[in-house]
C-alpha positions as CSV (number, residue, x, y, z in Angstrom):
1,M,0.0,-0.1,-0.2
2,T,1.3,3.5,-0.9
3,A,1.7,6.2,1.7
4,S,-1.2,8.1,0.4
5,G,-3.6,4.8,0.0
6,F,-2.3,4.4,3.9
7,H,-3.5,7.9,4.7
8,L,-6.7,7.6,2.6
9,A,-7.4,4.6,4.7
10,L,-6.6,6.0,7.8
11,V,-8.9,8.9,7.3
12,F,-11.4,6.5,6.1
13,A,-11.3,4.3,9.2
14,V,-11.4,7.2,11.6
15,A,-14.6,8.6,9.7
16,V,-16.2,5.3,10.2
17,L,-15.3,4.6,13.8
18,T,-16.9,7.9,14.6
19,M,-20.0,7.9,12.3
20,P,-23.2,7.7,13.8
21,G,-25.9,6.0,12.2
22,P,-28.8,7.6,9.7
23,T,-30.3,8.9,13.0
24,L,-31.1,12.6,13.7
25,A,-28.4,14.7,14.8
26,Q,-27.9,15.3,18.5
27,P,-28.4,18.7,19.7
28,S,-24.7,19.1,19.7
29,E,-24.0,18.0,16.4
30,S,-24.5,20.1,13.3
31,V,-27.6,19.6,11.3
32,E,-26.1,21.2,8.4
33,L,-23.3,18.6,8.3
34,Q,-25.6,15.8,8.9
35,Q,-27.6,16.7,5.9
36,M,-24.6,17.3,3.7
37,Y,-23.3,13.9,4.6
38,E,-26.4,12.2,4.1
39,A,-26.7,14.1,0.5
40,D,-23.1,12.9,-0.1
41,Q,-23.8,9.4,0.6
42,A,-27.1,9.5,-1.3
43,A,-25.2,10.8,-4.3
44,C,-23.0,7.7,-4.6
45,M,-26.1,5.2,-4.7
46,P,-28.4,5.9,-7.5
47,P,-31.7,4.4,-7.6
48,E,-31.7,1.0,-9.4
49,G,-31.3,1.2,-13.1
50,K,-29.8,4.7,-12.8
51,Q,-26.4,5.5,-13.8
52,I,-24.0,8.2,-11.7
53,D,-23.7,11.5,-13.7
54,W,-20.1,11.9,-12.6
55,Q,-20.2,15.4,-13.9
56,T,-23.0,16.5,-11.8
57,L,-21.5,14.5,-8.6
58,N,-18.0,16.1,-9.1
59,V,-19.9,19.6,-9.2
60,E,-21.8,18.7,-6.1
61,D,-19.1,17.1,-4.2
62,A,-17.0,20.4,-4.7
63,K,-19.6,22.4,-3.1
64,R,-19.9,20.4,-0.1
65,Q,-15.9,20.3,0.2
66,K,-16.2,24.0,0.1
67,R,-18.8,24.3,2.4
68,V,-17.0,21.8,4.7
69,R,-13.5,24.0,4.8
70,Q,-15.8,27.2,5.7
71,L,-17.2,25.1,8.4
72,L,-13.9,24.1,9.6
73,A,-12.4,27.6,9.4
74,E,-15.2,29.0,11.2
75,K,-15.1,26.2,14.1
76,R,-18.5,25.2,13.6
77,M,-17.6,21.5,14.2
78,R,-19.0,20.6,17.6
79,S,-18.8,16.8,18.0
80,A,-16.7,13.7,16.7
81,A,-19.5,12.7,14.7
82,D,-19.3,16.3,12.9
83,F,-15.8,15.6,12.2
84,G,-16.3,12.0,11.1
85,R,-19.0,13.4,8.6
86,A,-16.6,15.9,7.7
87,A,-14.0,13.4,6.7
88,M,-16.4,11.6,4.8
89,I,-17.3,14.6,2.5
90,L,-13.6,15.6,2.1
91,Q,-12.4,12.3,1.5
92,H,-14.1,12.8,-2.2
93,G,-11.8,15.8,-2.8
94,R,-9.0,15.6,-5.6
95,G,-5.9,16.5,-3.5
96,A,-4.2,15.3,-0.4
97,D,-4.9,18.6,1.3
98,E,-8.4,17.3,2.3
99,Y,-7.3,14.2,3.8
100,L,-4.6,15.9,5.8
101,L,-6.8,18.9,7.0
102,A,-9.6,16.4,8.1
103,L,-6.9,14.0,9.9
104,D,-5.4,17.0,11.7
105,R,-8.6,18.7,12.5
106,F,-10.0,15.3,13.9
107,L,-6.8,14.6,15.9
108,Q,-7.3,18.3,17.2
109,R,-10.9,17.6,17.9
110,I,-10.0,14.3,20.1
111,A,-7.0,16.1,21.9
112,R,-4.2,14.3,20.0
113,P,-1.2,15.7,18.4
114,Q,-1.8,16.4,14.7
115,R,0.3,14.9,12.1
116,Y,0.9,17.3,9.2
117,A,1.1,20.7,11.1
118,T,-1.9,22.3,9.2
119,Q,-3.7,23.4,12.4
120,I,-3.2,26.6,13.9
121,E,-5.4,27.4,17.0
122,M,-6.8,31.0,17.6
123,R,-8.2,31.5,21.0
124,Y,-8.8,35.2,22.0
125,P,-6.9,36.6,24.1
126,D,-4.1,34.3,23.9
127,P,-1.6,34.6,20.7
128,P,-2.3,32.1,17.7
129,R,-0.2,28.8,18.2
130,L,0.6,25.8,16.1
131,Y,-1.5,23.0,17.6
132,P,0.7,20.3,18.8
133,V,2.3,18.0,16.3
134,D,3.7,14.7,16.2
135,T,7.1,15.0,15.5
136,T,7.8,11.5,15.1
137,V,6.1,12.0,11.4
138,P,9.4,13.1,9.3
139,D,8.9,16.1,7.0
140,F,9.8,14.4,3.7
141,L,6.4,12.5,4.4
142,R,4.7,16.1,5.5
143,V,5.9,17.5,1.8
144,Q,4.9,14.3,-0.2
145,F,1.5,15.2,0.9
146,G,1.6,18.6,0.5
147,A,1.8,19.8,4.2
148,P,4.2,22.3,5.2
149,T,7.5,21.0,7.0
150,L,7.4,21.5,10.7
151,A,9.8,24.4,10.3
152,T,7.7,26.0,7.7
153,A,4.7,25.5,10.1
154,R,6.3,27.2,12.9
155,K,7.5,30.3,10.7
156,R,3.8,30.3,9.8
157,E,2.7,30.7,13.3
158,A,5.3,33.5,14.2
159,D,4.4,35.4,10.9
160,L,0.8,35.2,12.2
161,I,1.7,36.4,15.8
162,R,3.5,39.4,14.3
163,K,0.6,40.3,11.9
164,V,-1.9,40.1,15.3
165,V,0.4,42.2,17.5
166,K,1.0,44.7,14.5
167,A,-3.1,44.7,14.4
168,G,-2.9,45.9,17.9
169,F,-4.6,43.2,19.7
170,P,-4.7,44.5,23.3
171,S,-3.4,41.0,25.1
172,M,-0.3,40.7,23.0
């Protein structure tokens, strides 16, 4: 199995293990993500005798993926089920970054170190910080999957802190 195949399998396994059945979302879960997940799954299972319209499916997948990335950026995921649903939607992406983002965000949510240094925490009034990273993952693997090296991620963190300080945030 290739490294990218391994990571895709890992994201899929994490998603499946955290995925609730097709029940109504609990109050702490995102109804929007549940609906997107259900639409994502239904799109891959056309009615008997019908073919999947791949062009339409790709367009719909891209819209769902864009919205999931927005929800991640807005920190609107509230449960492991939300992250599992997001991972399932992002797995249909075209690039490794969707898989890495979903995995690192999921690991952050369950309070485990991220693997690919893609997540920076913004917790006002504290300065931005790179979420803890599993340093046993070598940089060559990060680079192979399109993620930043650890040094690059730390530089990005420092640059972001400088921008925040320059903007005049009072706590810094």
